N, C-alpha and C positions, 0 to 999 in steps of 0.2 A: 504494500500500500504506500502510495506517495504521500509525503508529509509537507504541509504548507504552514509557514509561520506568518501570521498577519499581525502587523504592528500598527495600532491606531489608538489615539487617546479617547476616541468615541467608539470603542470596540463593541459596546453593547448594542449600538445602532446597526451593526453589521450582521446581526444574527440571521436575517433572511439569506444573506450570501453564504454564511457558514453552513446553514442547513442545506442549501442547494448543493454546495460542494461535497458535503458529507454524503448526500444522496448519489453523487457521481462517483463515490468510492474513495474520496480523499480523506486523510486525517488532517484536521485543521487545529493547529496550536495558535494561541492568541497571546498578545501582550499589549498593555495599555501605555507603556513608557519604555524608554531606552534601556534602563537598567534591567527590567524584567526580560526584555528581548535579548540582551547580550548574555544573560544567564543561560539561555538556550544554547549558546555557542561555547560553553565551557569556561567563560570568564569568571562565573560565580560558582564553579564546581559542577556544572551540568555535565552529563555524560554524552559522549559522541554518538551513542545510540539514539539520542533525542534530536540529533541535528536535522533540520528541515532540508527538503530538496529544493525549495524555492522560498523567497521572502517577498511578501507584499508590504511595502513600507510607506506610511504616511509622511509626507514631506514637512508638514507644518504641525508640530506638537510642542507643548510646553516642556520645560526642562531640556533634555538633549534633543536637538533638532533632528529631522530625518537625515540631513546630510552628515551630521556628526555620527549618528548611528551607522550610516552607510560606510563611513571611513573605518569604523571599528570592526564591522562585520568583514570588510574586505581585508583588514589586517589579520583577523583570526582565521577566516576561511574564504580566501579569494575565489575558490572554485564554485561557490554557491551563488546562483543567479539572484539578483535583487531587482525587483520591479518597483519603481517609485510611483506613488499615487499622490497627485497634487491638485490643489485648486488653482494654483498660479500658473500662468503661461508665460511668466517673465523669462526673457531669453537668458539672462545671466544665471538663473537658477537651473535651467535646463543644461546649460553649458557646464556648470559645475558638477551636476549630477552625472552627465555623460563622461566628464573628465575623471570621475571616480569609478568609471566602468560599471554603470548600471546596465542590466540586461535589457531593460525596457522602461517605458513610463506610460502612465495612464492619467488622463485628466478627469477629475470628478465632474459630474456624477458618473460612475461607471455602471455598466449593466452586466448581468451574469454571463452573457455570451462573450463579452470582452475578456472577462476573467478566464473563462474556459479556453478561449483561443490563445490567450497568453500562456496558459499551462501547456497546451499542446505544442506551442512553439518552443518553449524553453525546457520542458521536461520530456516530452514524448516525441520531439522532432526526429531524432535519430531512428527511433523504432518505426515511426510512420514512413519516413523516407526510405529506410532499408526495405521494409515490406513492399512499398510501391515499386522501387527500382527492381527488386527481385521478381516481382510479379510481371513487370513490363519486359524484363529480359526473357522470362519463360515464354511470354507471348511471342517475342521476336525470334526466339531460338530456332523455331521451325523455318522462319523466313530466311535466316542466315544460312541454315543447313541447306535449304533449297538452292540458294545462290551459290554456295560452295559446290554443290553437285552439278549445277548446270552452267557455271561460269565458262564462257568460251571466248571472251575478249579481255583485253588488258584493262579496259575501264571497269568491267565487272569485278576483276580481281582487286582493283583499287578500292572499289566499294566494299569488298570483303574485308580488306585491311582496315578501312575506316571503321566499319562496324565492330570488328573484333577489338580494335584499340579503344574505341569508345566504351565498350562494356567492360573490358579489362580494367580501365581506369576507374570507371564508376564503381564497380564491385570491390576493387581493392581499396578505394577511398572509403567506402562504407565499412569495410573490414577494419580499417584503422580507427574508425570512430565507434562503431557499435558491435561489429562482429557479423560476418556473413557465414551462413551455413556452409560447411565443408563441401557439400554436394554442389553448391553454386560455383565454388572455386574449381572443382574438378570438371564441371560442365564447360566452363569457358576454356579451360586448358585442353580438354578433349576436342573441343570445336576448332581450336587453333591447330592442333595436331592434324586433324582431318583436313583442314584447309591447306596446310603446308604440303601434305602428301599429294593432294590434287593439284596444287599449284606447281609442284616439282614436275609432275607428268605433263602439265600444260606447257611449261617452259621447254622441256625436252623436245616437244613436238613443234613448237612455234618460235624458238629463239632466232633462228636464221632469218625467217620471214619478218620477225619483229625488227631486226636491225635495218631492214630495207623499207620499213613502213614509215609513216609520218609520226610515230610515237616519239614523245620527248624522252630521250635517253642521255646518258652521260655526255656523249660527244656533240649534242646540240643544245645544251643548256644555255650557253652564251647566246646563240642565235635566237632561242625562244624567249628568254627572260631578260637578258642584259642589253643586247643591241637595241631593241625597241625603246627602252628607256633612254639610252644615250641619244637615239634619234630624236626624241622629244626634248632634248636639252636638259634632262634631269641629271643631277649630281648623284652618282650611284655608289653605294657601298655593297659589294658582294662579300658576304660572310659565309665561309665554308667551314662547318663544324664537322670534324672527322668523326665517324662512327655514330651518327645522329639519327635515331629512329623516329618514325612518325609519332609514336606514342610519347616520346620525349619532347617533341615539338609541342604537342597538345598540352603537356604538363607545364611547360614554361610560358606558353602563350599568354596566360592572364597577367604575368609580370610585365609584358610589353604593351598591354592594352592602354595604359596611361600615356605611353609615348608614341605609339603608332596605331594607325588604322590598317586593317588588312585589305589590301587592294586586290590580291589574288592569292588564294590558297590552293595549291596544286600538289599532286604527287607525280614524281617522274620515276623512271625505271633505270636502275644502275645496270651497266653492262656487266658481263662476266669476264673474269672473276670479280667478285665484289670485294676488291682489295685496292689499296691506295695506288700501288704501282700501275694498275690498269685503269680503274674508274676515275681517280682524281686527275691523272695525266690526260685522260680523255676529255674531261671537263675543260681543262685549261688550254688544250691544243685544238679542240673541236674536231678531233680525229679519233678513229679507232686505234687500238694499240699497234696493229700491224702497219697501219699507215704512218704512225709516228716512227716506228722502227725503219721503214723504208724511206720516208721523206726527210727525217731528221735523226739519223742514226747516232749523232753526237749527243742527243738528248734522251736516248732510250737506254735504260740500264737493264741488262739481262738478269734473269732469276738467280743465276749462280754468282753474279758479281757481288762483292762485299760492300760497295759504296751505296749510299742512300738511294732508294728507288724513286724519290720524289724531289730531288735536289734541283731540277731544272724547270720548275713550275713557272717562274717568272719569264724565262726564255720561251717557254711554250706559249704563254699568253701573247708574247710579242709576235710569234709566228702566226698566231690566229688573226691578230689585228692586221698584220701585213697581207695575209691571203685575202682578207675581205676588203683590203685597201681602205682601212679605217685609219684616221689620223689622230684619234684620241690618245693622249698620254695616260699613264696609269701609275698608281702607287701600289706597291705590293709589300705585305708584311706576313710572315709566318710566326705565329706566337706559340711558344712552348712553355713559357714561364710567366708567372703573375707580374713580376717586376717589369718585364719587357712590355707586357700588356698595359701597365700603368703609364709607361713612357709613350706608347702609341696613343693613349687617350689624350695626352697633352699635345702630341704632334699633329693630331687630326685637324685641329683648327687651322693649321698652316697649309693644309693640302689644297693645291690649286687644280690638280688633275681632275677631269670629269669622272674617272673611274678609280675607285680604291678597292683593293682585294685584300681580305684578311683571312688567313687560314688558322683555325683554332684546333689544337691537338689535345685539349684537356680531357674530353670524353674518351678519346682513344687511349690516353694514358691511364684513365680510370679503369677502362676495360682490361688493359694489360696488367695493371697493378693488382686488379682483383684476381686474375689468374695466378699470379705469383705470391700473393700475400694471403695467409690464412685469415688474418683479421679483416681484410677487405672482402673476402668471400663471405664472412659472417655478416658484415654490414650490408652487402648487396646479395642476399641469398636467393632472390627471385626477381622477377620483372618489376614488381611494385617497389621493392627496396632500391632497385637500380634507378628507377624513375625518381625516387625520393632523393637519392644522392645527386642525381643530375640537377634537380630543382635547387637543392641546397648549394651546390657548386655555383649555379648560375646566379642565384640571389646574392651571394656573398663574394663573388669573384669580380675582378676588374672588367670582365667581359660585359657585365650588365652596365658598368660605368661607360664602357666604350660605346655601347648601343645607345645609351642615353645621350652621350655627347653627340653622336651622329644625328640623333633626332633634333637636338638643339641647333645643329649646324645645317639642317635641312636636307640631309642625305635621304634618298630613297633606298630602302634596305631590301636586298635580295638575300634571304636566309635559306641556306640549303646545306647539303652534305654530299659526300662522294659515295657513301654506302652506309647501310645500317649494320646491325649485329644481332645474333640470336644465341639463346642459351642452349648449349649442346648437352646431350644426355647419353647417347648410345654410340659406342665405339664400333667401327667396322674395320676388318682387316684389309690391308692393301699390300701388295707386293710390288716393289719398284726398284730401279737401279739406284746406285749411290748418288747420282747427280740430280735426283728428283728434289724439288723444292720442299721447304719445311712447313708450309701452311697446312693446318689440319682440316680445313674445309675444302680445299681443292689441291690437286696435284697436277704437275706438268712434267712429263718425262717419257722415257722409252719403256715399252713392255709393261705398262701399268696393268695390274691384274687384281680385280676385286669382284667377289662373287655376289655382293649385295645388289638387290634389285632396285634399291633406292638411290643408286649412283647414276648420274647423267655423264655420259662420255662424249667428247668431241674428237672424232678420229681425224678429221680434216680441219685443223685449226684455221687455216686461211679463209675458209668459208664463213667462219664466225668472227673474222676481223682480228684474229689472234696470231702473234708471232709463233714460229715453229723452230725452237732451238735446234732440233735435229730433224732429219728427213722422216724418221719414224716416231717423232714425238706426238703425244696426244694429251688431252686434258681430261681430268675426272673431277666431278663436282658432287659433294654431298648435298642431299636435300633434307628438308625437315630439320630434325635435331641430331642428325648423325655427325660423326667426325671420324677422320681416318687415324689409324694407328698401325704400326708395323708389327709383324708377328714377334719380332725380337722385343722382349719386355712389354708385350701387349697389355698385360694386366696392370702394370705400373702406370703406363700412359693413359689407359682407359680410366683409371681412378683419378689421376692427376688432372685431367682436362674435363672430366664429367662435371656438369653444372657451371661451367665457365662460359663467358660470353665471347663468341668468336665470329669471324666474318670470312668471306671468300667464296661461300657456297650459294645455294639456292634456297631462299625462304622469303616469305612476304616481308619479314622484318628487315632483311638485308637488301632486297631489291626494290620494294615499293617505298619510296622515301620522300621527305618533304621538300617542296620548292615553293617558297612563300615570298610574295612581294608586299612590302609594307611602306606606307607613306607616313611621314612624321605629322603629329598633331601640333600644329604651329600655334 
């Protein structure tokens, strides 16, 4: 039974309200002055068992005023919601009460329905919302399943990822507040597993035709989203956040709502492999990896080379502008450290170039540190926790300061990524020669041998726009939540990488990624 404490110096006149609330199943405690009210909170020896779930507090009373009682209640038990009831509508009183963190306020005379609505809002809200959200998801579950089973176009798969991300975020948010039945958690997880299995099969059948279609993919992001803005004379900031999933974008979006209006929220498709060497270089060059290797071999780093695979991004952007005969100058920064990001924030005001490009590697670093650190694994043990860490990083990092400064300076923001990441669970054996690359979601090499049915292979890489290190080289991609491990020490690596976030393969989370254009609120 929920307990209400009602504090009013004319409490006897409120008996009709008290009887009404008791009839609704509430226990109503009363106090006619501040001292008696505070005794309920342990100040006078009261027991915690008598603590109310909510307090209705009269603002104008003799002795201790309502505001004074409010301050003391908040000192003793700041978690208990307090609803101020007042005859006065003076602004300074309301401001002071709100400053003391009242949950709500009501203007006398109040009616029973107002009281009941207030109780539902502040005591029962989580339960009501949880039940409603779960009921709505149950109703939509069959619609999402039907879409998964019938999806035959890229736009339909984008809709699947939007729906799954939406419900994953909503259900995990309720879980952190009130608790979601474990069956609901497994339901959304099973639906994503089903979706990724079907999506992997669809990609295996359609990838080559997808590359030759009009779909927005890594190699035409500039043409689709950046060049049109420059053509309109806008000052553009292209922000590429490595390893940034669609659900992570939806998580940080509210933090940007005070700074920007969303002009266009799209999803585009990463090329394969969903790895920086391929996908991000394709973004900045406007070319497929094979084209980069053939046209600009000095800027292509082979899998077996030890040097950084993305050290020529600035040079690749220049080749893109030159091929399109564009005369725009640009500023380029790659940010790996908070200190450098803070310097960029200060330098942004002096930028004269119409195009500024910023690459942020923080989420990629978070993903890798989670793989290597036991503590980080515990902090981000599932997708909800991973999103929470992303939000905490964004809220408190210089990245948020950078985007705020960009809004102040009138930059149009294009926020995107090169690929997403997925949590891997199931190790599959693969046999390959010693020169095969080390990524656990895709392999490129000679004589690749894997018996899993969930692996997509590309036997003729050139048809998929991919370099071919050797005449007999092929590519193999894990789908869903699988990852590769060699027979040698298979159990060790299966255990080491299980439940880590990886990229390079085929999943909705890795391939269907955010491409958002935002305009500053001036």
